[in-house]
N, C-alpha and C positions, 0 to 999 in steps of 0.2 A: 384366576388363572386357568384352573384344570377345566372348569366351564368352557372357557373360550376355546381350548382345543378339542375336547370331546363332541362340541355342540356342532364342529364344523365336520366331523367324520369323514376325515380325509381318505378317499380312496386312491391312492398312488399308483397301483400297478394299470398299465396301458397295454392294449392287445390291439394289434393290427388285423386286418380282415382275416388272416389266416391263422388268427389267433397264436401268434408268436409275440412273445413279451419284448416291448419296444423300449429297450432301457433308455435311450438317447430322449425319447418323447417321456418317459418317466422322470428322468432328471429335468427336463423344462417344466414340467408339470408340479415337480416337487419346489422347483426355486418359484414358482408363482403362487404356490400356496403358503410358502414359508414366508413370503413377502406379506401376503394376507393376514397369516398370522400374527406376524409382527406388528401391521397396521392395527389389527384388531385388539391386541393386547396393550398396546400404546393407547388407543382411545378409550378402554375400559379403566387406565390406570395411570391417568393424567398425574395425580399428586406425586407419582412414584419418577417422573420425568424430568426432573429438575436439571439432571446433568444433560439431557439432550438439548432442553430449552439453552442451557449456556453455551452447548457446543455450536448451536446455530447462532448465538450472539456473538460468538467469536469469529465464526465463519464471515458473519455480516459486517462486522467490524473492521477485520481483515482487508476484505474487500473495499470497503470505504475509503481504508487508509491507502490502499494502493493506486486507487484512482485518485485520490488528491495528492498522492506523491508524485504521480506521473504529470499530473496537471500542473502542479507546482516547478516542477523540472523543466517544462516546455515552456511556461510564462516565464520564469527566471531566465533562460537561455534566451529567449526573446527580447527581454528588456536589456540584456548585457550586448546583444547585437546590435542594437543601437548606436553603440558608441565605438565597435570596431572598424579599423581603417578610415575609410573613406564616408563611412554612414556618420562620423561624429561631425565631419567636415560639413555634412549637408544640414545637420541640425544648427551649427554654430556660426556659420557665416552666409550670408545673402548672396544674390546672384553677382553682386559686384565684389566679392570676397571680403566684405567687412562684417566685423560682429556689431549686432546692433541690440538694443534694449530687449526686442522682440525675440530675436535669435538666443541670445543670454538666457532669457527667462524660457524659453520653449527647451533648452539644454538642461536648465536647472530642473523644470519639471519631468523631464524625460528620466534624469537621475533619482529624484524623487521616487518616482513609479519604481524603479530597480530596486532603491532601498526597502522600500514597504514590501516589494514582492520576496525579497532577500530575508526580511524579517519575518515576514507570513510563513515562508519555508522552513525557515530555522525554528520557529515556534511550533510547527508542525512536526517535526522531527523530534523535539525535546518532548513533546507530550507522548510519543509512540515509541521512544527508546527503548521499550521492553519486549517490543515486538520482534526484534531479530538483529543480528550482529551486523548486518548492514545499516541498519540506522544508525547505529553508534558511529559505525566508520564514517559514515557521511557527515553526523555532526562533528567529529573530529577534524575532519578535513575542513569544513566551513568555518571553523571557529580558531584554527591557527594560524595566526597573523604576526608575523615577526617585528620586531620594533621598528625596523628601518620602514616596512611598507606602512606601518602606523604612522609613522613621521611624516611620510609622504600624503598618506590621506588626510592628515590634518591641513595640508595646505590647499586641498579642495574643499575644507569643510565638514570632513566625514571623521567621526570617532567611534570609537567600539566601547559598547556596554562591558560589563562583567560576563553578562551571558552569550555574549558574540554577537549580539544583533548591532545595527548599525544606526547611527544618528546624523542626519544632515543639517548644517548650518547652511540654510538656502542663500542668505545675504552673503557670507564669505565666498560660497563658490560662484555667486552671479558678479561679484567684485573681482575674482581672480580672473574669470572669463574676459573680462571686459577691460583689462589691462591693456595699457598702450604699448607695453614692452614685447615684441614679438619673440624674445627669446623665453621670456616668462611665460607667454601664453603657451608657447609650444611645450615647455615643460609640465605646465598645468594638463595639457591635452593629452601628453604621454602618461601621465599620472593616471589619468581617467581613462584612456582607451588605445594606449599603446601596449606593446608587448609586455606581458607579466603586470599591466597595469590593473586597476580596480576591476573593470568590466572584463578584461582577459579572464583573470584569476577566478572571478564569480563564474563565467562560462564554462572553465576548465572544471569547477567542482560539480556543475549540473550536468556536464555530460559524462563525467565519471560516475554520477549517482544515477543516470540513466542507463547505464549498463549493468547494472545490478540485477541479479534475478528476484524473481518473488520470495523464493527459497531464502535468500540472504536477507530480505527486507522483513518479512514476516514468518520465519521459521520456529520460532518460539510459540506463534499463536498455533502451527499446524501440530505441534508436537502436543501442545496443552489439548486441541480439539480431538487430538487421536487418544490422549490418556483418558479422557472424559467419555467418548464414544465405548471404550472399552469397560468402562464402569457402569456402562448401561445394560441391565441384566436382559433386557429384550432385545437388544441387539445381539448380545452374546448368543441368546436362544436361536436368533435368525441365523447366525453364522452356523452354529451348529447344524440345523436343518436343512439349510441351503445346498441344494445338489444332493443330498442324501435321502434317497428315497426310503430307504427302510428306517431310517432313524424318525422320519417324519410320521411314518404310518405307525411305528411302534408308539411315540409319544400320543398319537390320537387315541389308540386304543387304550393305551395305559390311564390316559383321562378319563375315558369311558367306565373302565373298570372301578376306578379311584371314584366316580362320582356315583356309582352303584351301590358302593362302601361293600364290595367284594372283599 
């Protein structure tokens, strides 16, 4: 490590054309040289850089999770939107205002897609619960289903597993949608797409999640990466020399003297 410092033989002082010491230019030069020193030391001491590698890994994983979370929220929101208000009517009824085998199957298929997206998003959150408090809060919102809602969900073939994921009985839902009783069908559509219904609740959860900051979602990762950064001896050296003209110059000459065994 001493060789890496002395071999560069940093000449920090910078003078302008009138031979006046230019401190600002010297600081910029020191910053550049400090970064070069950091890169040089890291290149020569790769076995000691496990913490730096871990830090980059954490940052990479955090970014991947945030992208997946954002994508999941958008997809789940879009899936739920298909059952809001008039959208459900477009799915369930044909041009003549009748429910047919085709329209009922299309509606069941859309519910199936929403359930799959819901489960995928919840699984993503469960796997990344230790990344930040926001993830835990979002899980809590999504799995909190009161008994009354669960009873209504059962009427359209939906049940809740212990882990909060949903299961759809497609045949039961299709049969419920094709009922000849207008009042019964209205009740079913309200449970599915009405105010405080299944789709409305899911969409409410997704929009709440979409308002969370990255700090809430991966705050634990940020702190962990920060702690690891401070454990990297070369990063600490870089911070000590960055912008410090005289410290960098002194280190260079100290390294030279030690190499000469003075």
